[in-house]
C-alpha positions as CSV (number, residue, x, y, z in Angstrom):
1,M,0.5,-4.6,0.4
2,T,-2.0,-7.0,-1.0
3,N,-2.0,-9.8,-2.7
4,E,-2.2,-9.8,-6.7
5,Q,-5.1,-11.0,-8.2
6,S,-6.2,-12.5,-11.2
7,G,-7.8,-10.3,-13.9
8,G,-7.8,-7.7,-11.3
9,P,-5.0,-4.5,-11.1
10,V,-1.8,-5.3,-12.6
11,G,0.0,-6.0,-9.4
12,V,4.5,-6.4,-9.3
13,R,5.2,-9.7,-6.7
14,L,8.4,-8.0,-5.4
15,D,12.0,-9.7,-5.6
16,S,14.7,-9.2,-3.7
17,R,16.3,-6.5,-5.7
18,Q,13.3,-4.5,-5.7
19,A,12.4,-5.5,-1.6
20,R,15.7,-3.4,-1.1
21,V,15.0,-0.5,-2.8
22,L,11.6,-0.3,-1.7
23,A,12.9,-0.4,2.1
24,H,13.0,3.5,2.5
25,P,10.2,6.0,3.8
26,L,10.1,8.6,0.9
27,R,10.0,5.8,-1.7
28,I,7.5,4.4,-0.2
29,R,5.6,7.6,-0.1
30,L,6.1,8.4,-3.1
31,I,5.0,5.0,-5.0
32,G,1.3,5.9,-3.0
33,A,1.5,9.4,-3.8
34,L,2.0,8.2,-7.6
35,R,-1.1,5.3,-7.3
36,T,-3.1,7.8,-5.7
37,G,-2.7,11.0,-7.6
38,G,-1.7,9.5,-11.3
39,P,1.9,10.6,-12.8
40,A,3.5,13.8,-11.8
41,T,7.4,15.6,-11.4
42,A,9.2,15.7,-8.3
43,T,8.6,19.5,-8.3
44,T,5.5,18.2,-7.8
45,L,5.9,15.1,-5.7
46,A,8.3,17.3,-3.4
47,Q,5.9,19.8,-2.5
48,A,3.0,17.1,-2.0
49,L,5.4,15.4,0.3
50,D,6.9,18.1,1.9
51,T,10.9,17.2,1.1
52,N,13.3,19.0,-1.6
53,T,13.3,18.4,-5.4
54,G,17.0,17.0,-5.1
55,A,16.2,14.2,-2.7
56,T,12.4,13.3,-4.8
57,S,14.2,13.0,-8.4
58,Y,17.4,10.8,-6.6
59,H,14.9,8.8,-5.0
60,L,12.2,8.1,-7.9
61,R,15.7,7.3,-10.4
62,Q,16.1,4.3,-8.1
63,L,12.5,2.6,-8.1
64,A,13.3,3.5,-11.9
65,E,16.3,1.5,-12.1
66,V,14.1,-1.4,-10.6
67,G,10.8,-0.8,-12.6
68,L,8.5,0.5,-9.9
69,V,8.0,3.8,-11.2
70,T,8.4,4.6,-15.0
71,E,8.9,8.2,-16.7
72,E,6.3,9.5,-19.0
73,P,8.6,11.1,-21.7
74,D,5.4,11.9,-23.9
75,R,4.2,14.5,-20.6
76,G,7.9,16.3,-20.3
77,S,8.8,19.7,-21.4
78,G,12.8,20.7,-21.1
79,R,14.2,19.0,-18.6
80,Q,10.8,18.5,-16.7
81,R,10.0,14.7,-16.4
82,W,7.0,12.9,-15.5
83,W,7.0,10.1,-13.3
84,R,4.5,7.2,-12.7
85,A,3.8,4.1,-11.1
86,A,4.3,1.3,-12.8
87,H,2.1,-1.0,-11.0
88,E,-1.3,-0.9,-9.3
89,L,-0.6,-2.7,-6.5
90,T,2.6,-4.3,-4.2
91,S,2.8,-8.1,-3.2
92,F,5.0,-10.2,-1.3
93,E,5.3,-13.4,0.2
94,P,7.8,-13.4,3.0
95,S,9.1,-16.9,2.3
96,D,10.4,-15.5,-0.7
97,Y,13.8,-13.9,0.9
98,D,13.9,-16.7,2.9
99,D,18.0,-16.9,0.9
100,D,18.7,-13.1,1.1
101,P,18.7,-11.6,4.9
102,D,19.2,-8.4,3.4
103,A,15.5,-8.8,1.2
104,R,14.0,-9.7,4.0
105,A,15.0,-7.1,6.5
106,A,13.7,-4.7,3.8
107,I,10.4,-7.0,3.9
108,E,10.1,-7.2,7.7
109,W,10.7,-2.9,7.6
110,I,8.4,-2.3,4.7
111,Q,6.0,-4.2,7.0
112,G,6.6,-2.5,9.7
113,D,6.0,0.4,8.2
114,H,3.0,0.0,6.7
115,V,1.8,-0.8,10.2
116,R,2.9,2.9,11.3
117,W,1.3,4.2,8.3
118,V,-2.5,2.1,9.1
119,T,-2.1,3.5,13.1
120,E,-1.7,7.1,11.6
121,Q,-4.7,6.9,8.9
122,A,-6.6,5.6,12.2
123,E,-5.6,8.3,14.6
124,R,-6.2,10.5,12.1
125,W,-10.0,9.4,11.3
126,L,-10.8,9.6,14.9
127,A,-9.4,13.1,15.4
128,E,-11.3,14.4,12.6
129,R,-14.2,12.4,12.6
130,A,-16.5,15.2,14.1
131,T,-16.2,17.3,10.4
132,Y,-17.7,14.5,8.8
133,S,-21.4,14.0,8.1
134,P,-23.6,11.9,9.7
135,Q,-23.2,9.3,7.1
136,W,-19.6,8.9,6.7
137,R,-19.1,8.8,10.4
138,D,-21.8,6.1,10.7
139,A,-20.6,4.4,7.6
140,S,-16.9,4.5,8.5
141,G,-15.2,2.5,11.7
142,I,-12.7,-0.1,13.2
143,S,-13.8,-3.6,14.3
144,D,-12.1,-6.7,14.7
145,D,-13.1,-10.8,15.2
146,F,-11.5,-13.5,16.0
147,L,-11.6,-17.1,14.0
148,T,-10.6,-20.8,14.9
149,I,-9.0,-21.4,11.4
150,G,-6.2,-22.9,9.4
151,P,-3.5,-21.1,7.2
152,E,-5.4,-22.8,4.2
153,R,-8.8,-21.6,4.9
154,L,-7.1,-18.4,6.5
155,Q,-5.1,-17.3,2.9
156,A,-9.0,-18.5,1.0
157,L,-10.3,-15.9,3.4
158,T,-7.7,-13.0,2.9
159,R,-8.0,-13.8,-1.4
160,E,-11.8,-13.3,-0.9
161,I,-11.6,-10.3,1.0
162,G,-9.5,-9.1,-1.6
163,D,-11.3,-9.9,-4.5
164,L,-14.6,-8.2,-2.5
165,I,-12.9,-5.1,-2.9
166,L,-11.0,-5.2,-6.3
167,R,-15.3,-5.8,-7.0
168,Y,-15.9,-3.0,-5.2
169,R,-13.5,-0.7,-6.9
170,A,-14.6,-1.6,-10.2
171,E,-18.1,-1.6,-10.0
172,T,-17.9,2.1,-8.1
173,P,-21.5,3.6,-9.5
174,P,-21.3,6.9,-11.7
175,D,-23.7,8.6,-9.6
176,E,-22.1,8.1,-6.3
177,T,-22.4,12.0,-6.0
178,D,-20.6,11.6,-2.0
179,A,-17.7,9.0,-3.3
180,R,-14.3,10.1,-1.8
181,P,-11.6,8.0,-1.3
182,V,-11.7,5.3,0.8
183,H,-8.4,3.8,2.7
184,V,-9.4,-0.7,3.0
185,V,-7.4,-1.8,6.1
186,Y,-7.2,-5.5,6.8
187,A,-5.2,-7.9,8.3
188,A,-5.5,-11.7,9.5
189,L,-3.1,-11.9,11.9
190,P,-2.3,-15.4,14.7
191,A,-3.8,-14.4,18.1
192,T,-1.5,-14.0,20.8
193,R,-1.8,-17.7,22.6
194,P,-2.9,-18.1,25.9
195,V,-0.6,-18.5,29.0
196,S,-1.7,-22.2,29.1
197,E,-0.6,-23.1,25.2
198,R,2.5,-21.2,25.3
199,D,4.8,-24.5,26.1
200,R,2.8,-26.5,23.6
């Protein structure tokens, strides 16, 4: 999940209904597959995600009902239906759902699922990095840092990081011969408070 950036890729800020529909493991994966791989049929997606076509078709229809995926009628033939993601990015603010407990619970599930996904990607990289070239091993990595910062400056920092990523996306040189998809993950979370501060 990411914040929408003005002038950048087309994004959607989830409303309560969209949040409730999206909070499902297969639906999250379907959106991700359509965004990274482009339009596809339910059969192709089922094969890629190791599920069955019936379940994939059902969940695609659920996502379409709330505008998160859309059909491409010109690409279909007969009963074959092609689907694409309706947006490139998803954003949400947890405070948007304060008056809707079900939507708030859905957003909390989506956030937890994203943390699990990031952990899986990091573990996959650690397991496979020896198969990559030295250049890729040196360029990739995981790190962290600490800041003492207020919420307004933290929001500004997060926005700047998002803008930087979008600039790199737009400026990828066409002659970059060893280019491949890369997961860029960043988190800005309050650190655990020292014991001496927890009663304040």
